[in-house]
N, C-alpha and C positions, 0 to 999 in steps of 0.2 A: 353392677356397673363395671366393677373392676374386672370381673371374669369376661365380660363382653369385649372390652378393649384388648385383653390378652389374647382372646380368640382371633380378633382381627389382625393382631400383630403376627400371630402364627400363620394365618392364611397368606399374608404378604410374603413371608419368608419362603413358604412352600412354592408360591408362584415364581419367586425369583430363582429358586433352585431349578424348577421346571424349565424356565427360560434359558438358564445356563446349560442345562443338559441338551435342550433342542439346538442351541447354538453349536455345541461341541459335535453333535451328530451331523449337522449341516457341514461343518468344517471337515469332518472325516470323509463325508461323501465327496466334497470338492477335492480333497487330497487323493482320494482313490481315482478320480477322473484325471488328475494331472499326472500321476505316476503310471507310466506305460511301460511294461516289460516287453522288450522286443522278442520276437521268436528266435529260436536257435539258428545261427548262420552256418552254412557249409564252409569247411576250411579251404575248399578249392576256389571259392569266389569271395573276394574281399568285400566286407560290409560297406553299404552306402553311408556316406557321411550323415544323411538325414535320419537313418535308422540306427546309427551306432550309439551305444550308451555313452554318457558323458564320462570323461576320464578325470580322475581326481588330480590335483596338482602334484601330489606325491608320486603318481604314476607316470607323469610326463617326463620323457628323456631330456637330459641336459645337453646343451650345445657342444661342449667338449667331447662328449661321447659320440655325437654324430660326426664330428670331425675325425675322430680316431677310426670310426667305422669306415668312413669315406677313404681315409688314407690307407687303411689296410686292404681295402677292396682293390685298389690299383696295384697290379703286380709289377715286378721288376721290369719285365719286357715292355710294359706300357710306359713306365717312367723313362726307360732307356730311349724309346722313340721320341718322347717329349723333349728330353735333354739333347738328343741329337739334332732336332730341329732348332731348339733354342741356341745351341752352340753354333749352328750354321748362321743364325741371324745375329747373335749377340757376341759370339767369340769369348774373349777373356772376361767380359762383364758377367758371365755365368758363374764366376768364381764364388760369389756369395752364396750360391745354392749349396755349396759343399758344407756349409755350417748349419743347415736347417735340421737335419736328422740323419740317422745312419743310412736309411734307404736312399735319401737324396745323394749322400756322399758316394754310396756304393754304385749308383747308376750314372753319376756325373763325372767322377774322377777319371774314367778311362779316356774321356775326350781330351783331358789335359795332359795325359801321359802317353798319348798315341804317337806323337812326333816329338821326341826329345832332341833338342839341338844344344850341344855343348860346344861353345865357341872358344872359351878361354880356359887356360890351364887350371885356374882356381875352381871353375865350375866342374871340371872333370874330377878334381880331387874331392870336392864335396859330394859329388854323385857317387863315386866309388866308396867313400866313407859311409854314406847312408845305406847303400846296398850291402856293405860288408858287415853291418851291425846285425847282431843276433835278432832274429824275428821276434823273440819274446820281449826284447827291449824296445822294439819299434812301436810308436804310437799308431802309425798308419801303415798298413802293409803295401807300400808303394810298388814293390817289385811284382806283386801279383797282377797289377793292372798294366804292366808294360808289355806291349805286344810288338810294336814297330818302333825302332829307335834310329835316329840319324845322329851319329856322333861325329863331331868335327873338333879335333884337338889342335889348338894353335897357340903359340907363344911368340914373343918378339924374337927376331933373328939375332942370335948372339953366339960368339965362339965358346961360351961356357958350356961344358959338357954335363953339368949338373941337371939342367932341365931335361935334356934328352934321355939321360939315364933314369931320371925320376918318372918321366912319361912312360918309358918302356915298362917300368915296374908297375905303374898304375894300370896300364892297359892289360898287363898280365894278370893283375888282381881282378880286373873287370871280367876277364875271360874265365876266371876260376871261381867266381861267386856261386853260380848255380848252373849245373849242366842241363837243367830242365827248362830254363827260360827260353823263349823264342825270340832270338835276335834276328830279325829279318833283313836289316839293312845296316851296313857299316861303312862310314865315310871317314877317312883319316887323311889329314893334311899336316905334313911336317915340313918346316921351313928352316931347319938348322943346317949350317954348313959343316961344322966340325963336330962329329959325333962318331962313336963306334957302334958297330952292330953287335948286340948281345946274342948269345946262342939261343935265347928263348924265342927269338923271332922265327926260328926254323919251324917250330910246331905251334906257331901262335894261334892258328885257326883250329887247332885240334879240339878244343872244348866248345867254341862258339860257332863252329862252321856247319853244324848238322842242319840247321834250319835256314842258314843264310841264303838269301836270294839276290842280294844287291851288295856289291863290294866296290868301293871307289878309293883308290890310293893315288894321291897326287901331292906334289911338293918337290923341293930341291934338296931334301935330306938324303944322305947315303943310306939311311934306314930303308928307304924305298928302293929296293933292288929285287933281283929275280928270286932271292931266297924267300921273300915275303909272298910274291905272286905265285911261286911254285907251291908254297904252303896252302894257298887258296885252292889250287887245283887238287891237292891231296885230300883236303878235309872239308870241302864244300861241295858235296854231290848235287845239291839242289840249286846251285848258283845259276842265275838267269841273266843278270846284268853285271857287266864288269867294265870298270873305267880305270885305266892305268895311265898316269901322267907323271913321268919322272925321267930325267936324263940317265938314270942308272939302270933302268930296265933295258936289257939287251936281247931278250928273245926267248930263252929256254923256259922261263917261268910262264910266259904267255902261251907258248906252244903246249905246255903241260895242261893248262886250264882248258885250252881249245880241244885237246884230245880227250879229256875226262869229264867235261861238263857240257850240258846241252844249253849253251848260251843262246839267248834271243837278242841281246844287245851287247855290242862290243865297241869300246872307244879306246883307241891307242894314240897316245901322244908321247912318243919316245924317239929321240934323235938317233939312237943306235939300232932301231928296228929297220931292217932292210927288206928287200923283195923276197929273200929266202924265208924270212919269218912269215910273211903274208902267204907264201905258197904252202908252208907247213900248216897254217890255219885252215887252208882250203882242204887239207887232207884229214883234218881232225873230225871229232864227233860233232862239234858245233856247226860244221858246214851244213848239216842237214836241218838245223833249227834256227840259224841266224835270221833275224828279220830286219835288223838295223846295224849298220857297220859304219864307223867313223875312223878315218886314218888322218892324223894331223901331224905335220912336221916330221914325217918319217923319211928316211933316206932310201927312197925307192929308185929303181933302175929298170929301164926297158928290157935289157938283155935277158935276165932270168925269167921274166914274165913271158917274153916272146918265145924263149926256148922250152919252157915247161908247160905251157898251156896251148893245146892244139886249137886250130881255127874251126869253129862250127860251120856246118853247111850253110851256104848262102852268103858267107862273108867275102869281102873283096880280097884281092891278092896283095894290096898295098901294105897290109899289116900281117903278112905271113911270117912265121918264125924263121930265124936265120938258120943256116945249115950248121949243125954241131952234133957231136956224138954224146948227147945228153941222155943218159938212160933213165933219169928220174922225170919222165914226162907225165904231166897231169892231163888226162883225157878230159875233154869237155863233158863227157858223160861217162858213167860207170855201169858195169854189169851187175844186175841183181844176183843174189846167190841162187835163186831158183832157175836162172836162165844160163848158167855157166855151161851146162852140158848140152844145151840145145842152141847151136850157133845160128840157126835159121830164125829163131824167135828171140831176139835180143831186146831186153827192157832197157831203154835209154832214159836216164834221169839226169837233170842238170846238177852241177856241183853245189850251187847255192839255190835250192828250189824255192825257199821261202823268203829270201831277201827282198824287201820292198823299198828300203831306204838306204842310200849310200852317200857318204859325204867325204870328199877329199879336200883337205885344207893344207895349204902351203903358204904360211904367212911370211917366211923369209927364205932367201936362197941359200943353198949349201955351197961352201967354197970348193969342196971336192965331192965327187959322186953326184947323186941326185939327177941322173940323166933320164928323167921321166917325162915322156912326151905323150902326144895324143895316141900314138900307136900302142904304148904300154897301157894307157888307160882303157882303150877300146878292148884290148885283150883281157884285161882284168874284169871289165864289165861283162864280157861274154860269158862269164861263169854264173851270172845272175840274170837270166832271161825274163824274169817276172818283175823287174825293177819298175817302180812307179814314181819314185821321188829321188832326184839327183841334185846334189849341191856341190859346186866347185868353187873353192875360195883360193884363187891364184892371182898373182900379179899380172900386169899386162905384158911383162917380158917373158911369161911362160910360153912354152911351145905346145901347150895343151889345147888352148882355145883358139879356134879358127873356124872359118865357114864350113870346111869339109868335115871336121870332127863333130861340129854341132849337127850338121845334116845327117851324118851317119848315126849318131846317138838317137836322134828323133826318129829315124827310120827303123832302127833295130829293136827298140824297147818300148813297152806300153806305158810310157811316162804320162803322169798327170801334172807334174811340176818339175821344171828344170831351171835352176838358178845358177848364175855365174857372178861372183862378187870379187871385187878388188879389195884385199885386206888393208891396203894403205889409204883407202878413201872412206873416211868416216861420214862424210857429208855427200850430198847428191853431186856427182861430177858435172862439170859444164858440158863435156862431150857426151852425147847420148849413148855411146858405146864404150865409154871409159877407156878409150885408146886400145882396146883389144884388136887383134888381127882379124876383125870381122867387118862385114858390111851390112847395110840395111837390106840390100838385095838378097844376101845369103840368109839372113834371118827370115825374110818373107818367104823364101823357098822352103825353109824348114817348117814354118807355120802352115803353109799350104798343105803339107803332108798330113798334119794333125791339127785341125783348127781348134779343138778343145784343149790343147796343151797350153799351160801357162808358162811362157818362156820369158825369163828375165835376165838381161845382160846389162850390167851397169844400171843406167837410168832407163833402159828400154824395157817395156813391159807389154807383152802381147795382149794382155787383157785390158789395157788402158789405151783408149783411142787418142 
């Protein structure tokens, strides 16, 4: 009996073992069905998400790594264009981008140092101190990003000579910092009455003038005289735009610049400049390149202009030059070098062939001299036959503006805009013609000759009905 029960117990254990084995075999078959090994995928075609093998969590890239890869993918030229547009839209609010990383700083900082405006003396002192520091000691290489600079130095007007001498020293240090930097624009304003001119001003532009394209010197300081303007002509071969506004400029410095530089824009505001200086400018190198000319409060006179500039063909006899034995006559046209030997084939060119804009401004009358009338103006304008824009700022007591002069100007030049302004009328005058020696009938006759011309005289505007 005992052996029989033991045999039954053994049979049950064997059945249980067999059931467990069958269960394990079934589970293995199921696992084999679930585990699918994908076929090898070509490297040229990315695998489909449905056939890609699952990626373990340890193999998944982290988010910072993706950001670093994205940041490194955008090159400097891409970020430069991004910051250029942002700076156009946001301006100074873009300043926080300088603190993000080195690449942001490298591409955003040029927009903040493109136009440097130094208005106060303390700013100029700090600016020179920063640039004078050894590059190894500088945290940020500011000078590397400076390309175009607009420097305006100004201090309160005072009889103390300390400020003017210190300013001259600072400007000389600024010119001596680095001969390789590209200073494209230089604007200097000095307003001191009592100061002495140091010898360093003679060659002031020697170190910074190589790349200069724009120079503006204005103020009431004796520092601003022909020595400084003469230096600009000697050491600024690429000068294109020149503005001189000072009572101490009297001519020879301006003439030197006009002879040695190919100026495109020239603005003169000097009471000591006379018609002789203007005639010398017409003989210089700049005469062939000038596109815009402004003459303001200069002591001009008709006689030198009428005696030195011949009348072009087709002009009236009422503005012919007076009879004189002047050997220094400026012909309206000159002979090219290739046609000197062949008198039958003469190449005739105007004196100011590229001048498009001319402005004459006389905001106050001179006690002596300044006998400038419409005849002198017409003779001066005859040197620029391609003029398209003319502005006259003269008082109603001037002998320049009248019906006859307006009609001649409109007839002789291809003007698109002609404006006559009274400098003493800041508001719209009550009289439609601002008391000039003109009539509505005369203006209508001028407009009939050129209907597309915009003619403005005082409150009169031909484009406003």
